[in-house]
KEKEZA-686819 format. One record per residue (C-alpha): x, y, z; residue in three letters. Coordinates in steps of 0.25 Angstrom, whole numbers, padded with zeros to 4 digits, always signed. Example, Ala and Ser with C-alpha at 12.3 -4.5 7.8 and 13.67 -1.06 7.14 Angstrom:
// KEKEZA-686819
+0049-0018+0031ALA +0055-0004+0029SER 
END
This chain:
// KEKEZA-686819
+0166+0026-0019MET +0152+0026-0015GLU +0141+0024-0026GLU +0133+0036-0029ARG +0118+0036-0034PHE +0109+0047-0038ASP +0098+0040-0030LEU +0098+0030-0019ILE +0085+0024-0014ILE +0084+0016-0001ILE +0073+0006-0003GLY +0068-0001-0015ALA +0053-0002-0012GLY +0043+0004-0021PRO +0047+0018-0018GLY +0062+0015-0019GLY +0063+0006-0031TYR +0053+0015-0039VAL +0062+0027-0036CYS +0074+0020-0039ALA +0070+0015-0053ILE +0063+0028-0057LYS +0076+0036-0053ALA +0085+0027-0061ALA +0076+0028-0073LYS +0077+0043-0071LEU +0092+0042-0072GLY +0096+0042-0057LEU +0107+0033-0052LYS +0099+0025-0042THR +0101+0015-0031ALA +0091+0008-0022VAL +0095+0002-0008VAL +0086-0010-0004GLU +0089-0020+0008GLU +0079-0030+0004SER +0072-0032-0010ARG +0067-0022-0020ALA +0052-0018-0018GLY +0052-0014-0004GLY +0040-0017+0005THR +0030-0016-0007CYS +0036-0028-0015LEU +0041-0036-0004ASN +0033-0035+0008ARG +0021-0026+0004GLY +0013-0022-0008CYS +0016-0034-0017ILE +0016-0046-0008PRO +0004-0041-0001ALA -0004-0039-0014LYS +0001-0053-0019ALA -0005-0059-0007MET -0017-0051-0008LEU -0019-0056-0023HIS -0016-0071-0018ALA -0026-0070-0006SER -0036-0063-0014GLY -0036-0073-0025LEU -0038-0084-0015TYR -0050-0077-0009ARG -0056-0075-0022GLU -0054-0090-0026ILE -0061-0094-0013ARG -0072-0085-0017GLN -0073-0089-0031ALA -0086-0096-0030GLU -0093-0083-0031ARG -0088-0082-0046PHE -0092-0096-0049GLY -0078-0102-0046ILE -0076-0114-0036LYS -0063-0115-0029ALA -0066-0122-0016GLU -0052-0128-0014GLU -0045-0114-0015ALA -0033-0113-0006SER -0020-0105-0005TYR -0005-0108-0003ASP +0001-0097+0005PHE +0015-0101+0002ASP +0012-0099-0013ARG +0005-0086-0010ILE +0017-0081-0004LEU +0026-0086-0015ALA +0017-0078-0025TYR +0018-0066-0016LYS +0034-0067-0016GLU +0035-0070-0031GLU +0027-0057-0034THR +0036-0049-0024THR +0049-0055-0030ASP +0045-0052-0044GLN +0042-0037-0041LEU +0055-0036-0033VAL +0063-0042-0044GLN +0057-0033-0054GLY +0061-0021-0045VAL +0075-0026-0044GLU +0076-0028-0060GLN +0071-0013-0061LEU +0082-0009-0053PHE +0092-0016-0062LYS +0085-0011-0075ALA +0086+0004-0070ASN +0100+0003-0064ALA +0095+0005-0050VAL +0106+0001-0040THR +0101-0008-0029CYS +0109-0007-0016LEU +0105-0019-0007GLU +0105-0016+0007GLY +0100-0007+0018ARG +0100+0008+0014GLY +0103+0019+0024LYS +0103+0034+0021LEU +0116+0041+0025LEU +0119+0056+0025PRO +0123+0063+0012GLY +0113+0054+0003ARG +0121+0042+0006GLN +0115+0028+0007VAL +0121+0016+0015GLU +0117+0002+0010VAL +0120-0009+0020GLU +0119-0024+0017LYS +0125-0035+0025ASP +0133-0026+0034GLY +0140-0019+0022GLU +0137-0004+0019ARG +0138+0004+0006GLN +0135+0019+0005VAL +0130+0026-0008TYR +0128+0040-0011GLN +0116+0046-0018ALA +0111+0059-0023GLU +0097+0056-0018HIS +0093+0045-0008VAL +0078+0040-0007VAL +0073+0033+0005LEU +0063+0023+0001ALA +0065+0012+0012ALA +0050+0009+0014GLY +0043+0005+0026SER +0041-0006+0037ARG +0028-0011+0044PRO +0024-0003+0056VAL +0023-0011+0069ILE +0013-0006+0080LEU +0019-0002+0093PRO +0010-0011+0101ILE +0014-0023+0110PRO +0015-0037+0103GLY +0019-0032+0089MET +0033-0039+0090ASP +0026-0053+0093LEU +0028-0064+0083PRO +0017-0064+0073GLY +0015-0049+0073VAL +0018-0046+0058LEU +0021-0035+0049THR +0017-0036+0034SER +0031-0040+0031ASP +0030-0052+0040GLU +0016-0055+0036LEU +0021-0057+0022PHE +0032-0067+0027ARG +0021-0077+0033LEU +0021-0090+0026ARG +0007-0094+0031GLU -0007-0087+0031VAL -0010-0083+0046PRO -0022-0089+0052GLU -0025-0075+0058SER -0019-0061+0056LEU -0022-0049+0064VAL -0018-0036+0056ILE -0015-0023+0064ILE -0019-0012+0055GLY -0030-0010+0045GLY -0022-0003+0033GLY -0019-0008+0019VAL -0008-0018+0024ILE -0018-0024+0034SER -0030-0025+0025VAL -0022-0031+0013GLU -0016-0042+0023PHE -0030-0044+0029ALA -0035-0047+0014THR -0023-0057+0011ILE -0024-0065+0024TYR -0039-0065+0026SER -0040-0070+0011SER -0031-0082+0015LEU -0039-0086+0027GLY -0032-0079+0038CYS -0040-0072+0049LYS -0037-0057+0049VAL -0040-0046+0059THR -0037-0032+0056ILE -0035-0022+0068LEU -0035-0007+0063GLU -0033+0004+0072ALA -0040+0014+0063MET -0056+0014+0062PRO -0055+0008+0048ARG -0046-0001+0039LEU -0037+0006+0029VAL -0040+0019+0036PRO -0033+0028+0026ASN -0043+0024+0015MET -0057+0028+0012ASP -0067+0024+0023LYS -0076+0016+0014GLU -0064+0008+0009ILE -0061+0005+0024SER -0075+0001+0027GLN -0076-0008+0014ASN -0063-0015+0017LEU -0066-0018+0031LYS -0079-0025+0026MET -0072-0033+0015VAL -0061-0038+0025LEU -0071-0042+0036LYS -0079-0049+0025LYS -0067-0057+0023ARG -0065-0061+0037GLY -0055-0050+0042VAL -0058-0045+0056ASP -0056-0030+0056ILE -0055-0021+0068HIS -0054-0006+0066THR -0051+0004+0077GLY -0043-0007+0083ALA -0030-0003+0091ALA -0021-0014+0093VAL -0015-0014+0107ARG -0006-0027+0107SER -0002-0040+0100VAL +0000-0052+0109GLU +0003-0067+0108GLU -0007-0078+0110GLU -0007-0093+0107PRO -0007-0094+0092GLY -0006-0080+0088GLY -0007-0065+0092LEU -0018-0057+0098VAL -0020-0042+0095CYS -0026-0033+0106ARG -0033-0021+0100PHE -0043-0011+0105GLU -0056-0008+0096GLU -0067+0001+0101LYS -0060+0002+0114GLU -0061-0013+0117LYS -0049-0022+0117GLU -0049-0034+0108GLN -0040-0045+0103THR -0038-0052+0090VAL -0029-0064+0088SER -0021-0068+0076GLY -0009-0077+0071GLN -0002-0065+0066TYR -0003-0050+0068VAL +0000-0041+0057LEU +0004-0026+0060CYS +0000-0018+0048ALA -0001-0004+0053VAL +0008+0003+0043GLY +0022+0005+0039ARG +0034+0014+0043ARG +0046+0018+0035PRO +0058+0009+0035ALA +0068+0019+0040SER +0076+0010+0050GLU +0091+0011+0046GLY +0088+0020+0034LEU +0095+0033+0039PHE +0110+0035+0043GLY +0114+0045+0053GLU +0112+0059+0048GLY +0103+0054+0037ALA +0089+0054+0043VAL +0079+0062+0035PRO +0067+0069+0042ASP +0056+0060+0046MET +0043+0060+0053GLU +0036+0048+0059ARG +0046+0039+0053GLY +0044+0044+0039ARG +0054+0052+0031ILE +0049+0066+0028LEU +0051+0070+0013VAL +0046+0082+0004ASP +0038+0082-0008GLU +0050+0076-0016LYS +0053+0065-0006PHE +0065+0073-0001ALA +0069+0070+0014THR +0076+0080+0023SER +0089+0075+0018ILE +0094+0081+0005PRO +0094+0070-0006GLY +0086+0060+0002VAL +0072+0056-0001TYR +0061+0046+0004ALA +0049+0040-0002ILE +0039+0029+0001GLY +0036+0023+0015ASP +0047+0032+0021MET +0040+0045+0019ILE +0026+0050+0024PRO +0014+0046+0015GLY +0008+0033+0009ALA +0016+0021+0012GLN +0013+0014-0002LEU +0022+0008-0012ALA +0016+0015-0024HIS +0018+0029-0016ALA +0032+0025-0014ALA +0034+0021-0028SER +0028+0034-0033ALA +0037+0042-0024GLN +0049+0035-0029GLY +0045+0038-0043MET +0043+0053-0040VAL +0056+0054-0032LEU +0064+0048-0043ALA +0058+0058-0053GLU +0061+0070-0044LEU +0076+0065-0041LEU +0077+0064-0056ALA +0072+0078-0058GLY +0059+0074-0064GLN +0044+0078-0061GLU +0037+0067-0053PRO +0028+0058-0061SER +0019+0053-0050VAL +0009+0061-0041ASP +0012+0056-0027LEU +0000+0063-0021SER -0010+0052-0025VAL -0007+0039-0018VAL -0016+0027-0020PRO -0019+0018-0009GLY -0022+0003-0012CYS -0027-0009-0003VAL -0026-0022-0010TYR -0038-0029-0003THR -0049-0035-0010GLU -0056-0026-0015PRO -0044-0017-0017GLU -0044-0003-0011ILE -0037+0009-0017ALA -0038+0024-0015SER -0031+0037-0020ALA -0033+0052-0016GLY -0043+0057-0007LEU -0055+0050-0001ASP -0068+0057+0002GLU -0065+0058+0017GLU -0051+0064+0015THR -0056+0074+0005ALA -0067+0079+0013LYS -0057+0080+0025ALA -0048+0089+0017GLN -0060+0098+0013GLY -0060+0093-0002ILE -0074+0093-0008PRO -0076+0079-0015VAL -0086+0070-0021ARG -0085+0055-0021THR -0089+0045-0031GLY -0091+0030-0027LYS -0094+0017-0035PHE -0097+0004-0028ILE -0090-0007-0035MET -0101-0017-0033SER -0107-0011-0046ALA -0094-0013-0054ASN -0094-0025-0063GLY -0080-0029-0061LYS -0082-0029-0046SER -0094-0037-0047LEU -0087-0047-0056ILE -0076-0049-0045SER -0085-0047-0034LYS -0077-0036-0027GLU -0081-0032-0013GLU -0086-0018-0008ARG -0079-0010-0019GLY -0080+0005-0022PHE -0073+0016-0029ILE -0074+0030-0023LYS -0069+0043-0030VAL -0067+0056-0023VAL -0067+0069-0032VAL -0066+0084-0029HIS -0080+0090-0028GLU -0077+0102-0037GLU -0067+0097-0047THR -0070+0082-0048GLU -0055+0079-0047GLU -0053+0065-0042ILE -0047+0066-0028LEU -0047+0051-0023GLY -0053+0037-0025ALA -0055+0025-0016GLN -0058+0012-0021MET -0061-0002-0016MET -0063-0012-0027CYS -0056-0022-0036GLY -0043-0016-0042ARG -0044-0003-0034ALA -0029-0003-0033THR -0028-0003-0048ASP -0039+0007-0051MET -0034+0017-0040ILE -0024+0022-0050GLY -0034+0028-0059GLU -0038+0037-0047PHE -0024+0040-0043VAL -0022+0045-0058SER -0034+0053-0057ALA -0031+0060-0044ILE -0016+0063-0048SER -0021+0069-0061ASN -0032+0077-0054HIS -0043+0071-0063LEU -0058+0073-0062THR -0068+0062-0061ALA -0073+0066-0075SER -0059+0064-0081GLN -0057+0050-0075VAL -0071+0046-0080LEU -0067+0049-0094ARG -0060+0035-0094ALA -0068+0023-0099MET -0067+0011-0089ARG -0068-0003-0094PRO -0079-0012-0090HIS -0079-0021-0081PRO -0068-0015-0072THR -0067-0011-0058TYR -0062+0002-0064ASN -0076+0006-0068GLU -0079+0009-0054GLY -0069+0021-0055VAL -0078+0027-0065ALA -0091+0024-0058GLU -0085+0031-0045ALA -0081+0043-0053LEU -0095+0044-0060GLU -0102+0042-0046GLU -0096+0056-0042LEU -0108+0062-0050GLU -0117+0050-0047GLY -0115+0045-0061GLY -0109+0031-0059ALA -0116+0021-0069ILE -0116+0009-0059HIS -0121+0016-0047VAL -0135+0019-0043MET -0139+0034-0045PRO -0139+0042-0033ARG -0152+0046-0027LYS -0157+0060-0030LYS -0159+0068-0018ARG 
END
């Protein structure tokens, strides 16, 4: 007789594993199907390994620049094999932690490739053997895969996705990155710090185009200062082989140009990993490859839900985790504990970048009356101590109510500090309410208060505005 569950989740990434553990804690008999390792792209081929390499490469760059702090380290070098070992050790620890949490919470792990069948059944295939399980609810959380551009030459040896770049055992002499989004600028930061010649080709007019324009401008200046060659408004037409590497042909300002590299990284986004996920008669309504869901993550098939990179919206690990948490609560008959409408965006370059809510340009386009307060972090003590580059904190509030609507940050620890603004926006706090909290000195966090105070021209460490 087939085994039955209250909930079966296909995929053990940050959306699936959080949903599974939360559901089990709430009393649902839960199983999770995973063909590889727990943690999905985030732990194994994305967030965690990338941030480990960013930490190692950033430390190397800082050591090489240590003389500005009075420290001499002329013989500094790196061992790339040991950097990779450190990255893999970090990943392994987190993956094992998730697996232990499954056991501790009595989540059943079904190893193999999951497929949705009619009637809320899930087929699990491993090594040619198939087993079918029945569930009251099924959650599709299979994640995503890198997008490959449909241009000539993308199938050549040496053209890589982020998955394949992680498998390189040596630092390339040169790397051309197609795309100028978050993945692109983080890899550019890593490999340029390790001595690789990096070129970015971005089709849009600026880097990280979904973020505040000022962030894009400052990031471009920082990366160029570190030797990264950047072309925006550059449409790649083809990739071709040449002796010793590859050449990208692209059009910029209506002129055809070329750039060569040992490897080419295609970093233009990700698409849902839906291949083989649906059996005959079990395909939910979809649009442009993504599964359509309602406000409770229900698909067009009764009892079947989808979260994370499989559905429209932000393709971010923390968004998927929050969705998994909320869905588990809904299925257990509880009220959601997380506001899903405010999704922070983070870029782990140096300086770090983070944003939440509306920026000034978007708010004005929506007809929302806003004011902004901005603090340049060169006047912040902690930033001066660490010699941070081109940092600022900007806050957007409603002109009439003073409610905080958004924030954009480019400074040390921005990705840690953005949580304060996410809390403020989610709870509809005003600038005055957030300013009630005293901030310790010296910290980067003092810049948050300065940006809020500058809404009224009252920031202490900013020159007073000229009277008209």
